[in-house]
N, C-alpha and C positions, 0 to 999 in steps of 0.2 A: 504494500500500500504506500503510495506516495504521501509523504508527510511535509512536503515543502509548500511554497507559495505557488500561486497560479503561474508566475513568470518562470520559476525554476523549480524543478522537481527532482526527486531521487532518480527518476527515469533518465533525465538529461544528465545529471551528475554521473550516473553510471557510464554514460557514453564518454564524457570528458575524462574521467579517471581511467577507464579502460584504454582509451586512445593514448593517454599519457604514458601508461606502462608499455603499450604497443610500440609507440614511437621511440621511446628510450631503448627498448630492446633492439630495435633496428639499427642502433648505433654499432652493433657488431659487424654489420655489412660494410661500414666505413672504417673499421678498425678500432672502434671505441667501445670498450666493454663497460657500459654504464650501469648495468644491473647485476653484475656478477657477484656482488656482495650479498644478494638475497640468500636467506638460510635454506638449507636443504636438510630434510629429515630422512635418515636411512633406517632400514630394518636393523635391529640391534639386540645383542644380549650383553654388550659391554657399553655402559653408559657414556664412556668417554668418546665413543665413535658414532653416537646418534646424530649429532649436529655438525654441519660444516658449511662453509660458503659454497655457493653453486659453482663458481669459477675458481680455478687454481690461481688466477691472477690476484685473488683476494685471500689467499690461504693464510696470510699473516693475521687476519681478523680472528681466526679460530671460530669454532662453532657458536660459543656464547656471544662473541662479538658480532657475528653475522645475525644472530637472533635479535640482539639489542638494536642493531642498525635497521633491521627490517621493521621492528616495532616502532622505532622513532620515525622512520620514513612514512609508514602508514598512518601513524598518529597525526603527523603534520598534515598530510594530504586529506585524510578523512575529516579532521577537525576543520580544515578550510572549507570542505564541502558542507559540513554541518553549519558553519557560519553562514554560508550562502543560503541554507535552508531556514535561517533565522532560529536555529536551535540554541539551547543554553549550552555555550561552548564548554564551560567548566564541567557541567554534568555530563556532557557528551564525552569529553576527554577522559574523565574518571571512569565512566561506564565502558568506553572503548578499551581502556587499559585492562579492565577485568575481562571483557569479552575476548580480547586477543590472547591474554596469558592463559586463561582457562581453556580456550579452544586449542591453543598450541600444546599445552600440557597433555590434553586428551589425545592429540595426534601423536605425540611422543609415546604415550602409553600404548596406543593402538599399533605402533610400529615395533613393539617388543616382539622378539623372534617367536615366542610361543603363541602369540596371537596372529602374527602376520605371515610367517613363512608358509609357502604353499606348494613346494615341490620336494620330493624325496632327496634330491641332490642338495637343496638348500638346507634341509633339516640336518643332513650329514655335515654340511659345511659349518653350521652353527652348533653342532654337537647336541641336538635336542631330540627327544623321543616322541614328542607330540606337538601338535600345533592346531589352532582353530582355523588356520588357512584363510584368514580374512584379507591378506595382503596389507600393506601399510595404509590402504584406504579404510581399513577397519578403524582407524583413528576417527573417522567421521562418525561411526556408530558410537564410540566412546564420548565424543563431543555431544551428540544428540542425547545420550543417557545423562550426561552431566547437566545439560540444559533442562531436561525433564525433571531431574531431581530438584534443581534450584527453583524452577517455575512452580512446582507443586508442593514442595516442602520448605522452601526458604523464600516465601513470597515477598518479604521485606527487601531482601537482597535483589530479587528480580525487579522490584519497583525502583530500587536505587539505580540499576543499570538501564532502565527503560529507554533513556534518551539514545543509547547506542544499540538497542536491540532492534535492528532493522534488517531482517533477513532478505527482503526483496531488494534492497539497495546492494547488499553484498553479492547476491547471486546474479543480478543483472550486470554488475561490473565484471564478475567472473565470466559470464557468457560473452561479453564484448571481447575479453582477452582470449577466450576459447576459440573465437572465430579464426584467429591467426593460426592457432595450433591445428585446427581442422583444415585450414587452407593448405598447409604443408601436406597433411594426410591425403587430401583430395588431389593435389597436384601429382602425387605418385601414381594414382589410378584414376585419371579423369573420366573414363567411360563409366566405371563403377560409381564414381561420385555423382555423375549426371543421373544414373539409374536410381540411386538412393534418393536424390532430390525429387525426382518425378514420382516415385512410389510414396514418398512421404507426403507430398501434396495431395495425391489421390486418396491416401488413407485419411487425411484430415477432413477432406470434403465429405467422405462417408461418415466420419465420426460426428460432424456437425449435423448432418441430415438425420442420423439415427438417434444419437444420444439425447439431444436436447428435447426433441418431441416426446420421447418416451418418459424421460424424467419429469417433464412438465405435466404429462398426463397422470403419472403416478402421484405426484404431489397434489394435484387438483382432485382427482377422482377417488383415489384410495385413502388419502389422508385429509381431504377436505380443506386444503389451504386456499387462501384467496389468490387472485392473480398477482397481487403485490408481493406475496411471499413465494409463489410457485415459480415465477420467472427468474428471480435471482438464484433460487435454489437450483433450478435447471441449469443455469449457466455455471454456477459454482461447482456443481457435481459433475457436469458433463464436459465442460470446456477447459477452462484454465484457472479454476479455483478462485483465488482472492481477486485478481484483476478483473476477471469476467463478472464475478458477483457484484463488484463495485460499479463497473461500467453499466451493467444491466440495471442495477438499482437506480442509477442516475438517469438512464435512458427512459425508464418508465415512471420517473419521479416518485419512487418509493420513499417512505419515511427513512431517515438516516439509520435507525436502529436495524432495519431489515438487512441491508448489505453487511453491516458490521457483525451481526449475529451469524450470518451465513459464512462470512470470511473467517470468523473465529472457528467455526465448525470445520471448515475446509482445512485449516492449519492442523487441527487435532487429528483428523483422519489422514492427512498427508503423512503425519508421523507414523501412524499405524501401518500404512502402505509401505513406507520407507523401511520399516523393520521386518516386513514380511516378503514383499514382492521380489526384491533383488535375489533373495535366497531361493525363492520358488523358481525364478527364472533360471538360476544356475542348476537347480535340481532337475528341472523338466525340459529346459530349452538350450542346454549346453551344446547340442548338436545343431541348433538353429540360432546362432548368436545374433544375427541381425533382426530376427523376429523378437528376440528378447529385448534388444535395444529400443525398437519401435514400440513395444508393449509398455515399457517404462514411460515413454512419452505420452502414450494414449491413456494409460490407466492412472498414473500418479498425478495428483493435482498440485498446483502451485509450481512456479518455475524452479524454485529452490529444491523442493523434494524430488521433482521429476528428474532434473539433470543430475542431482546427487544420486538418485537411484540408478540412473544409467551408469554413473561412474563406478558404483559398487558392483553392479551386475557385470560390467566389463571386466573388472579386476577378478571377480570370482570365476567367470567363464574362461578368461584367458589362462588362469591358473589350472582349471580343470582340463582345458584342452592341452596345455603344456604337459600335464601329467600323462596324457595319452599320446604324447609325441607330436602334437600339432601346435605350431607356434604362429598364431595369428598376429598380424600387425596391430599395434595399439592405436586406439582412437576411432575405429570404425563403429564399434557398438555404441560408444558414447555419442559419436557423430549422428547415428540414426536417432537416438533419443533427442538430441538437441535439435536436429532438423525438424522432427515431428513437432516438438514443442514450439519452435520458432514459427512454423506455419500456423499453429493454433493461435499464437499471439498476434500474428499479422491479421487474422480474421476477426479479432475481438472488436476492433473499431467498426468494421463493416457490419458485424452482427448487432452491435449496440445501435447503430443507425437504423438497421432494419426493424429492430424492436421498437425504437422510438417512433418510426414512421407508422407502424401498426398501431401503437398505443394512441398516438395523436389523431389518427384518422378513423379508428374503428372502436377503440375501447374507452378512452377518456378524451372525448372530443371537446375541445375548447376553442372558442372563436379566435382566429388569428394565431393559434398555437400549432406550428408545423415543425417537423424535424428538419434540421439543416444539414446539408452535405458536409459542411465544415466540421461537424461532430466526428466524422470518420477520422480526420487528422487529430482532433483534440484527444480522442480515445486511443489513437494508434500508439502502441508501446515503442517509445523512442529508442530504447536500448537496442532494438533490432537493427536500427540504422548503423550503430557501432559494430554490431556483430557482422553484418553484411560487408561493411567497409573493410574490417580487418581480414575477413575471409577472402574477399576479392583481391585486395592488395597483395596478399601473400600468394594467391593463385597466379596472379600476373607476374610477380617477381620470380616465381619458381618455374613458370612455363619456359622451357627451352634453356634453363640456366645450366651452367657448367657444374660438374660434380663438386668443385671447390665452393662455388657460390651456394649451391644447394645445401652443403654442409654448414655454411655460415647462417643460412636462413633457418635451418633446423636448430642450430645453437641459439640463435636469437629468440625463436619461439619457445625454446626450452626454458630460457630465463623468464620470459613473460608467463609461461605456464606455471612456473613456481609460485607466482603471485596468485594465479587462478586457484591453485590448491589451497592457499591460505584463505582466500575469500570463501572457498567451498566449506572449509572446516568451521569458519565463523558463521556461515549460513546454517549449518547443522546445529551448532550450539544455540543460536538465537531462535531457531524454530522450536527447539525444545523449551527454551525459557518462556516463549509465548503460549505454550500449551498447558494452561492451567485448567485441568479437567474439573476440579471441584467448583471453580468459579462459574464455568459454563453450565454446569448442572444446576447450580443455584439460580442462574438466570432463566431457568425454564427452557433449556435447549433440548430437552429429551425428545419431544415430538419431531423436531427438525432432524435430530440424530437418527430417529427411526427411519425417516425418508432416506437419509444418506446411506444407512446400512442396507436397506432393501435395494436401493438403486445401484450402489457401488459394488457390493458383493454379490448381488443377485443378477446384475445385468452389465454394468459398465466395464468391469474388469474382464468379463468373458467375451463380450462383443469386441472389446479392444484387442483381446488375444486373437480372435478370429480375423479381424481386419488386418492385424499385423502379419498373421500367417498368410493371408490371401496376397498381400502386397510384397512381403519380404521372405516368404518361404522359399528355401533353396538358395537364397543369396548369401554368399559367404564373404567374410573379410579376406583381403589378400594375406598371404603368408608373410611373416617378417623376413626381411632380407638378412 
């Protein structure tokens, strides 16, 4: 949810911050390593080896030095963004400090060898007899659990951090940065990349046409909700969670409490999906990795939870495949998730306009009250502009590049991608902090939750799986070189 003024929003800030990281990373192409000091977290069973600067050029910093440098840089940039949003800077800086350090500590814990190691060879290398095989992306799960604990059992601390608990801002910034990483991936297999984009677009059109109508019908006919509640519920459950619920509520001029309640419910259920679906995807779809990636994008609501689920599913499936002797290239499963989610977001503005037109012309007709085409742009998720820009720029740079230049591009996007990982882990933590189950129950959200349970687990997840299989069945990521 954007929390800024009308002139500047978290959406736009995610574009500018993501592009800042992207442009600085491109310094590698000109011989300037501007971001090599960012901290890298490795799988470990010796605490002295868990942290290090990403680039050897900054090895003098050491792991702790790199972590402090990363924290200070992000604190300055994000606090400047918070100032632009007219937030309380002192409260934001203090809250962000807590968010960063708790999130990163969770990532370090999740990278412990017995949690993260996923192949027999690595288990032998680390000298361990068992592992949860979560990969170091398991740190995201630990961050989520930490956030859930604080949000539900330490509400005073959660309220103290509130100014910096902004998962939508963090994930949108991460997605802008992710565009460059996926651009490198797509450049290596352009034909497959085009196929994934086309299939992703087709899958989204199907999802919009099927999902929304059925959820709206269930909310209205089975549970007796009014149109004011049914429309935001349908958008929140079937499309893109928080953003769609808020855009729909505004389009039909619902009371403010309606999209807020629906958005809160979406966040809670996104956590549930995040804890279940990636592991289900690995258990049942390891042989159809692109189906699994698309399924995360279609089934998991909110950008943060969906893309995060794609990242976890990719790590688990790559590890499972590697154990069977198949080494898929990294990035394609997550790319399928992100592509599907981006197409969903692109259509939010158009969908909101359609609903506004229907409401003003047929449901709540008021003299002189008409939907304006400009609302499409107003509701268009601006972070997508940043994602597309970083994706296209890297695609163009990599097209026909020499092997030496391609290596530099990969190195540059590797540095940018390190920041993407940090924004990811903060997204997981803050999603957890926002999920206060007791408070939602006290606010009488039980009947709304019943609609969500029936539609999500009785319909949306399974139709999303079928659609993913129809469009991505048999499509495989390329093998790693």
